[in-house]
py3Dmol code that shows the C-alpha trace and the ligand (Angstrom):
import py3Dmol

protein = """\
ATOM      1  CA  GLY A   1      39.565 145.471 159.435  1.00  0.00           C
ATOM      2  CA  HIS A   2      39.009 146.674 155.847  1.00  0.00           C
ATOM      3  CA  ALA A   3      36.110 145.138 154.292  1.00  0.00           C
ATOM      4  CA  PRO A   4      36.613 143.770 150.749  1.00  0.00           C
ATOM      5  CA  ARG A   5      34.659 145.534 148.009  1.00  0.00           C
ATOM      6  CA  THR A   6      31.699 143.464 146.953  1.00  0.00           C
ATOM      7  CA  THR A   7      28.624 144.334 145.017  1.00  0.00           C
ATOM      8  CA  PRO A   8      26.166 141.279 145.555  1.00  0.00           C
ATOM      9  CA  PRO A   9      24.821 139.579 143.648  1.00  0.00           C
ATOM     10  CA  MET A  10      27.896 139.105 141.552  1.00  0.00           C
ATOM     11  CA  ASN A  11      27.959 138.469 137.869  1.00  0.00           C
ATOM     12  CA  HIS A  12      30.429 135.596 137.661  1.00  0.00           C
ATOM     13  CA  LEU A  13      30.965 134.016 134.235  1.00  0.00           C
ATOM     14  CA  THR A  14      32.144 130.496 135.170  1.00  0.00           C
ATOM     15  CA  SER A  15      30.124 128.732 132.528  1.00  0.00           C
ATOM     16  CA  TRP A  16      27.223 129.793 130.295  1.00  0.00           C
ATOM     17  CA  THR A  17      25.395 126.661 131.621  1.00  0.00           C
ATOM     18  CA  ASP A  18      25.031 128.527 134.851  1.00  0.00           C
ATOM     19  CA  LEU A  19      23.091 131.373 133.207  1.00  0.00           C
ATOM     20  CA  ASP A  20      19.930 131.709 131.274  1.00  0.00           C
ATOM     21  CA  ASP A  21      19.633 131.825 127.439  1.00  0.00           C
ATOM     22  CA  ALA A  22      18.475 135.435 127.584  1.00  0.00           C
ATOM     23  CA  THR A  23      21.782 136.604 129.199  1.00  0.00           C
ATOM     24  CA  TRP A  24      23.726 134.690 126.604  1.00  0.00           C
ATOM     25  CA  ARG A  25      21.724 136.044 123.683  1.00  0.00           C
ATOM     26  CA  ALA A  26      22.100 139.717 125.028  1.00  0.00           C
ATOM     27  CA  CYS A  27      25.916 139.290 125.257  1.00  0.00           C
ATOM     28  CA  LEU A  28      25.931 137.740 121.811  1.00  0.00           C
ATOM     29  CA  ASP A  29      23.991 140.643 120.262  1.00  0.00           C
ATOM     30  CA  ARG A  30      26.283 143.127 122.123  1.00  0.00           C
ATOM     31  CA  ALA A  31      29.393 141.341 120.718  1.00  0.00           C
ATOM     32  CA  LEU A  32      28.024 141.741 117.212  1.00  0.00           C
ATOM     33  CA  TRP A  33      27.361 145.447 117.997  1.00  0.00           C
ATOM     34  CA  HIS A  34      30.945 145.932 119.228  1.00  0.00           C
ATOM     35  CA  ARG A  35      32.398 144.556 115.959  1.00  0.00           C
ATOM     36  CA  GLN A  36      30.088 146.920 113.914  1.00  0.00           C
ATOM     37  CA  HIS A  37      30.913 150.073 115.999  1.00  0.00           C
ATOM     38  CA  ARG A  38      34.499 149.275 117.222  1.00  0.00           C
ATOM     39  CA  ALA A  39      33.795 151.854 119.782  1.00  0.00           C
ATOM     40  CA  TRP A  40      36.295 152.912 122.483  1.00  0.00           C
ATOM     41  CA  SER A  41      34.656 154.362 125.618  1.00  0.00           C
ATOM     42  CA  GLN A  42      35.136 155.362 129.139  1.00  0.00           C
ATOM     43  CA  SER A  43      32.207 153.312 130.392  1.00  0.00           C
ATOM     44  CA  ALA A  44      34.342 151.248 132.702  1.00  0.00           C
ATOM     45  CA  ALA A  45      36.783 154.159 133.669  1.00  0.00           C
ATOM     46  CA  ALA A  46      38.258 153.799 137.148  1.00  0.00           C
ATOM     47  CA  LYS A  47      37.645 149.996 137.033  1.00  0.00           C
ATOM     48  CA  ALA A  48      40.442 147.536 137.346  1.00  0.00           C
ATOM     49  CA  LEU A  49      40.586 143.968 135.929  1.00  0.00           C
ATOM     50  CA  GLY A  50      43.097 141.297 137.149  1.00  0.00           C
ATOM     51  CA  LEU A  51      44.050 138.594 134.716  1.00  0.00           C
ATOM     52  CA  VAL A  52      45.748 135.431 136.196  1.00  0.00           C
ATOM     53  CA  PHE A  53      47.042 132.910 133.673  1.00  0.00           C
ATOM     54  CA  PHE A  54      48.098 129.582 135.211  1.00  0.00           C
ATOM     55  CA  ASN A  55      48.626 128.361 131.586  1.00  0.00           C
ATOM     56  CA  PRO A  56      49.967 130.030 128.291  1.00  0.00           C
ATOM     57  CA  SER A  57      47.737 132.242 126.182  1.00  0.00           C
ATOM     58  CA  LEU A  58      48.093 134.545 123.073  1.00  0.00           C
ATOM     59  CA  ARG A  59      44.596 135.442 122.252  1.00  0.00           C
ATOM     60  CA  THR A  60      42.864 135.511 125.650  1.00  0.00           C
ATOM     61  CA  ARG A  61      45.733 137.457 127.186  1.00  0.00           C
ATOM     62  CA  ALA A  62      45.883 140.133 124.429  1.00  0.00           C
ATOM     63  CA  SER A  63      42.154 140.421 123.866  1.00  0.00           C
ATOM     64  CA  MET A  64      41.144 140.682 127.486  1.00  0.00           C
ATOM     65  CA  ASP A  65      43.697 143.309 128.186  1.00  0.00           C
ATOM     66  CA  LEU A  66      42.484 145.182 125.150  1.00  0.00           C
ATOM     67  CA  ALA A  67      38.831 144.651 125.908  1.00  0.00           C
ATOM     68  CA  ALA A  68      39.448 146.302 129.311  1.00  0.00           C
ATOM     69  CA  ALA A  69      41.288 149.191 127.546  1.00  0.00           C
ATOM     70  CA  HIS A  70      38.436 149.718 125.092  1.00  0.00           C
ATOM     71  CA  LEU A  71      36.039 150.268 127.981  1.00  0.00           C
ATOM     72  CA  GLY A  72      38.388 152.578 129.761  1.00  0.00           C
ATOM     73  CA  ALA A  73      39.416 150.093 132.456  1.00  0.00           C
ATOM     74  CA  HIS A  74      42.855 149.049 133.495  1.00  0.00           C
ATOM     75  CA  ALA A  75      44.088 145.452 133.296  1.00  0.00           C
ATOM     76  CA  VAL A  76      46.874 143.822 135.348  1.00  0.00           C
ATOM     77  CA  THR A  77      48.167 140.470 134.045  1.00  0.00           C
ATOM     78  CA  LEU A  78      49.904 137.959 136.303  1.00  0.00           C
ATOM     79  CA  THR A  79      51.468 134.596 135.466  1.00  0.00           C
ATOM     80  CA  PRO A  80      51.852 132.368 138.487  1.00  0.00           C
ATOM     81  CA  GLY A  81      55.348 130.834 138.655  1.00  0.00           C
ATOM     82  CA  ASN A  82      56.699 133.317 136.083  1.00  0.00           C
ATOM     83  CA  GLY A  83      57.412 136.658 137.689  1.00  0.00           C
ATOM     84  CA  THR A  84      54.536 135.915 140.159  1.00  0.00           C
ATOM     85  CA  TRP A  85      54.841 133.422 143.078  1.00  0.00           C
ATOM     86  CA  GLY A  86      53.789 129.897 142.261  1.00  0.00           C
ATOM     87  CA  LEU A  87      50.263 129.349 143.522  1.00  0.00           C
ATOM     88  CA  GLU A  88      48.666 126.406 145.315  1.00  0.00           C
ATOM     89  CA  THR A  89      45.083 125.658 144.495  1.00  0.00           C
ATOM     90  CA  ARG A  90      44.534 122.472 146.518  1.00  0.00           C
ATOM     91  CA  ASP A  91      43.046 122.670 149.934  1.00  0.00           C
ATOM     92  CA  GLY A  92      44.822 121.381 153.070  1.00  0.00           C
ATOM     93  CA  VAL A  93      48.149 120.504 151.458  1.00  0.00           C
ATOM     94  CA  THR A  94      51.540 121.198 153.309  1.00  0.00           C
ATOM     95  CA  MET A  95      53.048 123.832 150.903  1.00  0.00           C
ATOM     96  CA  ASP A  96      56.690 122.426 150.912  1.00  0.00           C
ATOM     97  CA  GLY A  97      56.866 122.411 147.146  1.00  0.00           C
ATOM     98  CA  LEU A  98      57.113 124.958 144.377  1.00  0.00           C
ATOM     99  CA  ALA A  99      54.068 127.071 145.289  1.00  0.00           C
ATOM    100  CA  ALA A 100      54.985 129.861 147.759  1.00  0.00           C
ATOM    101  CA  GLU A 101      51.468 131.201 148.119  1.00  0.00           C
ATOM    102  CA  HIS A 102      47.874 129.717 148.290  1.00  0.00           C
ATOM    103  CA  VAL A 103      45.028 131.013 146.068  1.00  0.00           C
ATOM    104  CA  LYS A 104      43.179 131.757 149.297  1.00  0.00           C
ATOM    105  CA  GLU A 105      45.795 134.617 150.060  1.00  0.00           C
ATOM    106  CA  ALA A 106      46.544 135.488 146.422  1.00  0.00           C
ATOM    107  CA  PHE A 107      42.982 135.974 145.272  1.00  0.00           C
ATOM    108  CA  GLY A 108      41.863 137.452 148.683  1.00  0.00           C
ATOM    109  CA  VAL A 109      44.582 140.109 148.123  1.00  0.00           C
ATOM    110  CA  LEU A 110      43.781 140.681 144.308  1.00  0.00           C
ATOM    111  CA  SER A 111      40.149 141.024 145.244  1.00  0.00           C
ATOM    112  CA  ARG A 112      41.051 144.101 147.176  1.00  0.00           C
ATOM    113  CA  TYR A 113      42.770 145.651 144.236  1.00  0.00           C
ATOM    114  CA  VAL A 114      40.468 144.993 141.311  1.00  0.00           C
ATOM    115  CA  ASP A 115      36.862 144.983 140.343  1.00  0.00           C
ATOM    116  CA  ALA A 116      36.883 141.605 138.447  1.00  0.00           C
ATOM    117  CA  LEU A 117      39.255 138.763 137.856  1.00  0.00           C
ATOM    118  CA  GLY A 118      39.845 136.679 134.821  1.00  0.00           C
ATOM    119  CA  VAL A 119      41.448 133.328 135.434  1.00  0.00           C
ATOM    120  CA  ARG A 120      42.808 130.469 133.333  1.00  0.00           C
ATOM    121  CA  THR A 121      43.138 127.037 134.935  1.00  0.00           C
ATOM    122  CA  PHE A 122      43.518 124.196 132.380  1.00  0.00           C
ATOM    123  CA  ALA A 123      42.490 120.525 133.035  1.00  0.00           C
ATOM    124  CA  THR A 124      45.123 118.402 134.694  1.00  0.00           C
ATOM    125  CA  LEU A 125      44.365 115.409 132.452  1.00  0.00           C
ATOM    126  CA  THR A 126      45.690 113.318 135.268  1.00  0.00           C
ATOM    127  CA  ASP A 127      43.129 113.741 138.013  1.00  0.00           C
ATOM    128  CA  PRO A 128      39.669 112.920 136.541  1.00  0.00           C
ATOM    129  CA  GLU A 129      37.724 114.044 139.705  1.00  0.00           C
ATOM    130  CA  ALA A 130      39.503 117.384 139.925  1.00  0.00           C
ATOM    131  CA  ASP A 131      38.887 117.996 136.253  1.00  0.00           C
ATOM    132  CA  ALA A 132      35.209 116.876 136.350  1.00  0.00           C
ATOM    133  CA  GLU A 133      34.591 119.233 139.265  1.00  0.00           C
ATOM    134  CA  ASP A 134      36.615 122.099 137.802  1.00  0.00           C
ATOM    135  CA  ARG A 135      38.367 122.054 141.132  1.00  0.00           C
ATOM    136  CA  ALA A 136      41.205 124.563 140.554  1.00  0.00           C
ATOM    137  CA  PHE A 137      38.822 127.017 139.185  1.00  0.00           C
ATOM    138  CA  ARG A 138      36.385 126.598 141.941  1.00  0.00           C
ATOM    139  CA  ALA A 139      39.126 127.187 144.478  1.00  0.00           C
ATOM    140  CA  VAL A 140      39.840 130.546 142.807  1.00  0.00           C
ATOM    141  CA  VAL A 141      36.177 131.529 142.724  1.00  0.00           C
ATOM    142  CA  ASP A 142      35.825 130.662 146.550  1.00  0.00           C
ATOM    143  CA  ALA A 143      38.953 132.688 147.301  1.00  0.00           C
ATOM    144  CA  SER A 144      37.659 135.819 145.465  1.00  0.00           C
ATOM    145  CA  THR A 145      35.169 138.514 146.536  1.00  0.00           C
ATOM    146  CA  VAL A 146      34.879 140.071 143.083  1.00  0.00           C
ATOM    147  CA  PRO A 147      33.249 138.684 139.903  1.00  0.00           C
ATOM    148  CA  ILE A 148      35.360 136.023 138.199  1.00  0.00           C
ATOM    149  CA  VAL A 149      35.479 135.491 134.407  1.00  0.00           C
ATOM    150  CA  ASN A 150      36.573 132.059 133.282  1.00  0.00           C
ATOM    151  CA  LEU A 151      39.414 132.355 130.708  1.00  0.00           C
ATOM    152  CA  GLU A 152      39.372 128.510 130.171  1.00  0.00           C
ATOM    153  CA  SER A 153      38.946 126.022 132.988  1.00  0.00           C
ATOM    154  CA  ALA A 154      39.066 122.314 132.958  1.00  0.00           C
ATOM    155  CA  ARG A 155      35.510 122.174 131.634  1.00  0.00           C
ATOM    156  CA  TRP A 156      34.666 125.395 129.849  1.00  0.00           C
ATOM    157  CA  HIS A 157      35.845 128.286 127.775  1.00  0.00           C
ATOM    158  CA  PRO A 158      32.950 130.707 127.868  1.00  0.00           C
ATOM    159  CA  CYS A 159      34.758 133.611 126.276  1.00  0.00           C
ATOM    160  CA  GLN A 160      35.618 131.447 123.315  1.00  0.00           C
ATOM    161  CA  GLU A 161      32.038 130.199 123.195  1.00  0.00           C
ATOM    162  CA  LEU A 162      30.551 133.679 122.910  1.00  0.00           C
ATOM    163  CA  GLY A 163      33.069 134.814 120.380  1.00  0.00           C
ATOM    164  CA  ASP A 164      32.404 131.679 118.312  1.00  0.00           C
ATOM    165  CA  ALA A 165      28.599 132.109 118.347  1.00  0.00           C
ATOM    166  CA  ALA A 166      29.120 135.750 117.205  1.00  0.00           C
ATOM    167  CA  THR A 167      31.466 134.586 114.391  1.00  0.00           C
ATOM    168  CA  ILE A 168      29.013 132.079 113.097  1.00  0.00           C
ATOM    169  CA  THR A 169      26.030 134.442 113.324  1.00  0.00           C
ATOM    170  CA  ASP A 170      27.961 137.215 111.523  1.00  0.00           C
ATOM    171  CA  HIS A 171      29.575 135.074 108.894  1.00  0.00           C
ATOM    172  CA  LEU A 172      26.467 133.033 107.958  1.00  0.00           C
ATOM    173  CA  GLY A 173      24.285 136.120 108.093  1.00  0.00           C
ATOM    174  CA  GLY A 174      21.969 136.016 111.112  1.00  0.00           C
ATOM    175  CA  ASP A 175      19.734 133.092 111.656  1.00  0.00           C
ATOM    176  CA  VAL A 176      21.734 129.856 111.596  1.00  0.00           C
ATOM    177  CA  ARG A 177      19.110 127.476 112.892  1.00  0.00           C
ATOM    178  CA  GLY A 178      18.989 124.175 111.067  1.00  0.00           C
ATOM    179  CA  LYS A 179      22.416 124.707 109.454  1.00  0.00           C
ATOM    180  CA  LYS A 180      24.922 121.957 110.020  1.00  0.00           C
ATOM    181  CA  LEU A 181      27.963 122.327 112.104  1.00  0.00           C
ATOM    182  CA  VAL A 182      30.520 119.514 112.409  1.00  0.00           C
ATOM    183  CA  LEU A 183      32.644 119.553 115.507  1.00  0.00           C
ATOM    184  CA  HIS A 184      35.517 117.501 114.007  1.00  0.00           C
ATOM    185  CA  TRP A 185      38.022 115.804 116.221  1.00  0.00           C
ATOM    186  CA  ALA A 186      41.589 116.369 114.981  1.00  0.00           C
ATOM    187  CA  PRO A 187      44.996 114.700 115.609  1.00  0.00           C
ATOM    188  CA  HIS A 188      47.529 116.214 117.953  1.00  0.00           C
ATOM    189  CA  PRO A 189      50.847 115.052 119.293  1.00  0.00           C
ATOM    190  CA  LYS A 190      49.688 115.910 122.890  1.00  0.00           C
ATOM    191  CA  PRO A 191      46.512 115.018 124.688  1.00  0.00           C
ATOM    192  CA  LEU A 192      44.583 118.243 124.976  1.00  0.00           C
ATOM    193  CA  PRO A 193      41.737 119.326 127.349  1.00  0.00           C
ATOM    194  CA  ARG A 194      38.048 119.398 126.325  1.00  0.00           C
ATOM    195  CA  ALA A 195      36.993 122.935 127.472  1.00  0.00           C
ATOM    196  CA  VAL A 196      36.819 124.147 123.825  1.00  0.00           C
ATOM    197  CA  PRO A 197      34.968 121.260 122.282  1.00  0.00           C
ATOM    198  CA  ASN A 198      32.531 121.216 125.245  1.00  0.00           C
ATOM    199  CA  SER A 199      31.919 124.942 124.779  1.00  0.00           C
ATOM    200  CA  ALA A 200      31.723 124.724 120.970  1.00  0.00           C
ATOM    201  CA  LEU A 201      29.076 121.996 121.380  1.00  0.00           C
ATOM    202  CA  LEU A 202      26.971 124.062 123.722  1.00  0.00           C
ATOM    203  CA  MET A 203      27.316 127.105 121.597  1.00  0.00           C
ATOM    204  CA  ALA A 204      26.251 125.433 118.294  1.00  0.00           C
ATOM    205  CA  ALA A 205      23.270 123.707 120.081  1.00  0.00           C
ATOM    206  CA  ARG A 206      22.161 126.991 121.626  1.00  0.00           C
ATOM    207  CA  LEU A 207      22.248 128.563 118.176  1.00  0.00           C
ATOM    208  CA  GLY A 208      19.818 125.840 117.076  1.00  0.00           C
ATOM    209  CA  MET A 209      22.202 124.205 114.665  1.00  0.00           C
ATOM    210  CA  GLU A 210      22.275 120.677 113.462  1.00  0.00           C
ATOM    211  CA  VAL A 211      25.423 119.650 115.356  1.00  0.00           C
ATOM    212  CA  ILE A 212      27.409 116.480 114.562  1.00  0.00           C
ATOM    213  CA  VAL A 213      30.310 115.537 116.847  1.00  0.00           C
ATOM    214  CA  ALA A 214      32.578 113.644 114.404  1.00  0.00           C
ATOM    215  CA  ARG A 215      35.295 111.776 116.390  1.00  0.00           C
ATOM    216  CA  PRO A 216      36.927 108.336 116.351  1.00  0.00           C
ATOM    217  CA  ASP A 217      35.775 105.598 118.858  1.00  0.00           C
ATOM    218  CA  GLY A 218      37.326 106.276 122.270  1.00  0.00           C
ATOM    219  CA  PHE A 219      37.257 110.119 121.824  1.00  0.00           C
ATOM    220  CA  GLY A 220      33.653 110.810 122.706  1.00  0.00           C
ATOM    221  CA  LEU A 221      32.856 113.808 124.719  1.00  0.00           C
ATOM    222  CA  ASP A 222      31.546 113.440 128.367  1.00  0.00           C
ATOM    223  CA  ALA A 223      27.932 112.214 128.649  1.00  0.00           C
ATOM    224  CA  ASP A 224      26.961 114.952 130.990  1.00  0.00           C
ATOM    225  CA  VAL A 225      28.137 117.622 128.431  1.00  0.00           C
ATOM    226  CA  LEU A 226      26.219 115.877 125.663  1.00  0.00           C
ATOM    227  CA  ASP A 227      23.160 115.979 127.890  1.00  0.00           C
ATOM    228  CA  LEU A 228      23.571 119.664 128.477  1.00  0.00           C
ATOM    229  CA  ALA A 229      23.969 120.214 124.772  1.00  0.00           C
ATOM    230  CA  ARG A 230      20.910 118.128 123.862  1.00  0.00           C
ATOM    231  CA  ASP A 231      18.846 120.201 126.495  1.00  0.00           C
ATOM    232  CA  ALA A 232      20.051 123.325 124.829  1.00  0.00           C
ATOM    233  CA  ALA A 233      19.149 121.920 121.338  1.00  0.00           C
ATOM    234  CA  ARG A 234      15.667 121.080 122.517  1.00  0.00           C
ATOM    235  CA  ARG A 235      15.165 124.710 123.582  1.00  0.00           C
ATOM    236  CA  SER A 236      16.571 126.112 120.395  1.00  0.00           C
ATOM    237  CA  GLY A 237      15.103 123.643 117.827  1.00  0.00           C
ATOM    238  CA  GLY A 238      18.577 122.254 117.007  1.00  0.00           C
ATOM    239  CA  SER A 239      20.008 118.711 117.383  1.00  0.00           C
ATOM    240  CA  VAL A 240      23.084 116.931 118.640  1.00  0.00           C
ATOM    241  CA  THR A 241      24.367 113.614 117.368  1.00  0.00           C
ATOM    242  CA  GLU A 242      27.755 111.797 117.454  1.00  0.00           C
ATOM    243  CA  SER A 243      29.366 109.896 114.617  1.00  0.00           C
ATOM    244  CA  SER A 244      32.628 108.132 113.923  1.00  0.00           C
ATOM    245  CA  ASP A 245      31.977 108.466 110.164  1.00  0.00           C
ATOM    246  CA  ARG A 246      33.803 111.747 109.397  1.00  0.00           C
ATOM    247  CA  VAL A 247      33.101 111.620 105.689  1.00  0.00           C
ATOM    248  CA  GLY A 248      29.403 111.227 106.193  1.00  0.00           C
ATOM    249  CA  ALA A 249      29.249 113.851 108.811  1.00  0.00           C
ATOM    250  CA  LEU A 250      30.958 116.497 106.590  1.00  0.00           C
ATOM    251  CA  SER A 251      28.471 116.081 103.783  1.00  0.00           C
ATOM    252  CA  GLY A 252      26.396 119.220 103.504  1.00  0.00           C
ATOM    253  CA  ALA A 253      28.070 121.109 106.466  1.00  0.00           C
ATOM    254  CA  SER A 254      27.921 124.866 106.636  1.00  0.00           C
ATOM    255  CA  VAL A 255      30.668 124.977 109.439  1.00  0.00           C
ATOM    256  CA  VAL A 256      33.519 122.654 110.102  1.00  0.00           C
ATOM    257  CA  TYR A 257      34.956 123.301 113.561  1.00  0.00           C
ATOM    258  CA  ALA A 258      38.122 121.424 114.073  1.00  0.00           C
ATOM    259  CA  LYS A 259      39.596 120.699 117.469  1.00  0.00           C
ATOM    260  CA  ALA A 260      41.952 118.160 119.007  1.00  0.00           C
ATOM    261  CA  TRP A 261      41.122 116.616 122.259  1.00  0.00           C
ATOM    262  CA  ALA A 262      42.177 113.714 124.454  1.00  0.00           C
ATOM    263  CA  GLY A 263      40.544 110.321 124.425  1.00  0.00           C
ATOM    264  CA  SER A 264      38.636 109.049 127.509  1.00  0.00           C
ATOM    265  CA  GLY A 265      41.588 106.732 128.205  1.00  0.00           C
ATOM    266  CA  VAL A 266      43.911 109.630 129.047  1.00  0.00           C
ATOM    267  CA  TYR A 267      43.368 109.411 132.803  1.00  0.00           C
ATOM    268  CA  GLY A 268      43.567 105.543 133.247  1.00  0.00           C
ATOM    269  CA  SER A 269      45.779 104.384 130.349  1.00  0.00           C
ATOM    270  CA  PRO A 270      47.602 107.310 128.960  1.00  0.00           C
ATOM    271  CA  ASP A 271      50.011 105.231 126.895  1.00  0.00           C
ATOM    272  CA  HIS A 272      47.121 103.457 125.074  1.00  0.00           C
ATOM    273  CA  GLU A 273      45.396 106.891 124.557  1.00  0.00           C
ATOM    274  CA  ALA A 274      48.454 108.199 122.982  1.00  0.00           C
ATOM    275  CA  GLN A 275      48.720 105.145 120.696  1.00  0.00           C
ATOM    276  CA  GLN A 276      45.048 105.457 119.692  1.00  0.00           C
ATOM    277  CA  ARG A 277      45.514 109.267 119.029  1.00  0.00           C
ATOM    278  CA  ALA A 278      48.589 108.608 116.880  1.00  0.00           C
ATOM    279  CA  SER A 279      46.782 105.908 114.901  1.00  0.00           C
ATOM    280  CA  HIS A 280      44.307 108.572 113.610  1.00  0.00           C
ATOM    281  CA  ALA A 281      46.914 111.111 112.570  1.00  0.00           C
ATOM    282  CA  ASP A 282      46.539 110.679 108.865  1.00  0.00           C
ATOM    283  CA  SER A 283      42.868 109.614 108.573  1.00  0.00           C
ATOM    284  CA  TRP A 284      41.465 112.541 110.624  1.00  0.00           C
ATOM    285  CA  ARG A 285      43.673 115.397 109.609  1.00  0.00           C
ATOM    286  CA  LEU A 286      41.459 117.893 107.753  1.00  0.00           C
ATOM    287  CA  SER A 287      42.395 118.562 104.104  1.00  0.00           C
ATOM    288  CA  SER A 288      40.909 120.826 101.466  1.00  0.00           C
ATOM    289  CA  ASP A 289      39.480 117.613  99.757  1.00  0.00           C
ATOM    290  CA  ASP A 290      37.437 117.083 103.000  1.00  0.00           C
ATOM    291  CA  LEU A 291      35.723 120.525 102.495  1.00  0.00           C
ATOM    292  CA  VAL A 292      34.695 119.618  98.925  1.00  0.00           C
ATOM    293  CA  GLN A 293      31.626 117.586  99.997  1.00  0.00           C
ATOM    294  CA  THR A 294      30.458 120.311 102.349  1.00  0.00           C
ATOM    295  CA  ASP A 295      28.099 123.121 101.603  1.00  0.00           C
ATOM    296  CA  ARG A 296      31.024 125.494 100.983  1.00  0.00           C
ATOM    297  CA  ALA A 297      31.658 125.161 104.777  1.00  0.00           C
ATOM    298  CA  ALA A 298      33.406 127.830 106.751  1.00  0.00           C
ATOM    299  CA  PHE A 299      36.497 126.440 108.519  1.00  0.00           C
ATOM    300  CA  MET A 300      36.828 127.336 112.278  1.00  0.00           C
ATOM    301  CA  HIS A 301      39.585 126.636 114.829  1.00  0.00           C
ATOM    302  CA  CYS A 302      40.023 128.315 118.142  1.00  0.00           C
ATOM    303  CA  LEU A 303      43.821 128.457 117.806  1.00  0.00           C
ATOM    304  CA  PRO A 304      46.632 127.908 118.459  1.00  0.00           C
ATOM    305  CA  VAL A 305      46.617 125.356 115.518  1.00  0.00           C
ATOM    306  CA  ARG A 306      49.383 123.042 114.299  1.00  0.00           C
ATOM    307  CA  ARG A 307      49.608 123.215 110.456  1.00  0.00           C
ATOM    308  CA  GLY A 308      49.991 119.807 108.845  1.00  0.00           C
ATOM    309  CA  VAL A 309      48.938 118.036 112.055  1.00  0.00           C
ATOM    310  CA  VAL A 310      45.423 119.256 112.852  1.00  0.00           C
ATOM    311  CA  VAL A 311      44.663 120.666 109.357  1.00  0.00           C
ATOM    312  CA  ASP A 312      46.659 121.168 106.110  1.00  0.00           C
ATOM    313  CA  GLY A 313      48.012 124.658 105.633  1.00  0.00           C
ATOM    314  CA  ASP A 314      46.077 125.221 102.390  1.00  0.00           C
ATOM    315  CA  VAL A 315      42.701 125.084 104.308  1.00  0.00           C
ATOM    316  CA  LEU A 316      44.067 127.843 106.776  1.00  0.00           C
ATOM    317  CA  ASP A 317      45.295 129.862 103.866  1.00  0.00           C
ATOM    318  CA  GLY A 318      42.128 129.347 101.799  1.00  0.00           C
ATOM    319  CA  ASP A 319      39.050 131.484 101.403  1.00  0.00           C
ATOM    320  CA  ARG A 320      36.842 129.152 103.520  1.00  0.00           C
ATOM    321  CA  ALA A 321      38.859 129.661 106.800  1.00  0.00           C
ATOM    322  CA  ILE A 322      37.448 132.123 109.213  1.00  0.00           C
ATOM    323  CA  HIS A 323      39.777 131.360 112.150  1.00  0.00           C
ATOM    324  CA  LEU A 324      41.201 134.983 112.144  1.00  0.00           C
ATOM    325  CA  LEU A 325      37.643 136.547 112.367  1.00  0.00           C
ATOM    326  CA  GLN A 326      36.927 134.006 115.018  1.00  0.00           C
ATOM    327  CA  ALA A 327      39.984 135.153 117.051  1.00  0.00           C
ATOM    328  CA  GLU A 328      38.950 138.823 116.374  1.00  0.00           C
ATOM    329  CA  TYR A 329      35.567 138.255 117.917  1.00  0.00           C
ATOM    330  CA  ARG A 330      37.212 137.250 121.199  1.00  0.00           C
ATOM    331  CA  LEU A 331      37.782 141.039 121.729  1.00  0.00           C
ATOM    332  CA  HIS A 332      34.220 142.029 120.878  1.00  0.00           C
ATOM    333  CA  ALA A 333      32.752 139.217 122.920  1.00  0.00           C
ATOM    334  CA  GLN A 334      34.921 140.046 125.979  1.00  0.00           C
ATOM    335  CA  LYS A 335      33.857 143.574 125.870  1.00  0.00           C
ATOM    336  CA  ALA A 336      30.205 142.454 126.011  1.00  0.00           C
ATOM    337  CA  ILE A 337      31.168 140.081 128.839  1.00  0.00           C
ATOM    338  CA  LEU A 338      32.961 142.802 130.900  1.00  0.00           C
ATOM    339  CA  GLU A 339      29.926 145.120 130.404  1.00  0.00           C
ATOM    340  CA  TRP A 340      27.763 142.420 131.717  1.00  0.00           C
ATOM    341  CA  VAL A 341      29.970 141.591 134.733  1.00  0.00           C
ATOM    342  CA  TRP A 342      30.102 145.301 135.720  1.00  0.00           C
ATOM    343  CA  GLY A 343      26.512 145.925 134.952  1.00  0.00           C
ATOM    344  CA  LEU A 344      27.243 148.618 132.589  1.00  0.00           C
ATOM    345  CA  GLY A 345      24.423 149.876 130.471  1.00  0.00           C
ATOM    346  CA  ALA A 346      24.694 149.292 126.759  1.00  0.00           C
ATOM    347  CA  GLU A 347      25.441 152.575 125.065  1.00  0.00           C
ATOM    348  CA  GLY A 348      24.630 151.661 121.518  1.00  0.00           C
TER     349      GLY A 348
END
"""
ligand_1 = """\
8
LIG
N 41.721 130.203 121.769
C 42.339 130.660 122.832
O 41.981 130.803 123.928
O 43.686 131.170 122.546
P 44.800 131.348 123.612
O 45.050 129.995 124.237
O 46.054 131.711 122.801
O 44.301 132.474 124.552
"""
view = py3Dmol.view(width=600, height=400)
view.addModel(protein, "pdb")
view.setStyle({"model": 0}, {"cartoon": {"style": "trace"}})
view.addModel(ligand_1, "xyz")
view.setStyle({"model": 1}, {"stick": {}})
view.zoomTo()
view.show()
């Protein structure tokens, strides 16, 4: 038989928590370099990148395709269930439903076509064990014989994380240690996963910032994620605290990072969680008045964002908002990530 192409050891990017701080820092510096130089190259010529989106995307889809193009690689994008067979991720199930193909075959095949795979598999928000274990994403990693880049799993969004770290470092001018970042819970009509707030928390802790997670009671992040962030903060000289006092948290902030996420009741009592979430719609929506008490804070959001629900439109239209720069940095960060995945020497 034909042996799949493998180059052990493989540089998977499943979560930055699996990698050392030096790797993260080198990729961060390289993302900053890419924005300054905006270089197109052929450093990854004759390489192919597969992108598989089990969930919708604007930024990740466009910026990963273009990151590959900037390096001279070719990207192929597939959307399971939409022009591509529906894919089963669970092990041992009888496949008599919508999914025509299992990820074991699909990613086994794709591994023979491409040199790395980017994959998006959101949290179910119905199966707490599957989400805590990042089970769908792990199934894809297990089925693949080429490096995998996580394009947002149930737990983590490492491409967002690196782009966000570069955005803050660039915008605030280098060393951001000791500056205050408020990770601010925001209202939303739907329960949303926690991959982005988890990653934003780790990112700010790793940068050595004073991080406050401002959220209503019932919307705390997972204890194990907070522990990982506190470990990162200990290494970097930063700090991580939680507060349900949003006004107090915002005082003196340099960065306000807004994000909606589901409450902890979403798995066991979704109706109650929805009621709780709706009850905070007015009191937690960010307005330009909220930014007055900050230290002229930059406003960040990973996007997509609902105007008038998460944040008032005048904040997004105002001069403190850096959400478009933040989205731009996804391109630069992912060029750095692909270079690391493929072991390409930095040319700058
Ligand atoms: N922030 C982010 O990942 O955007 P998309 O979901 O549009 O890719």
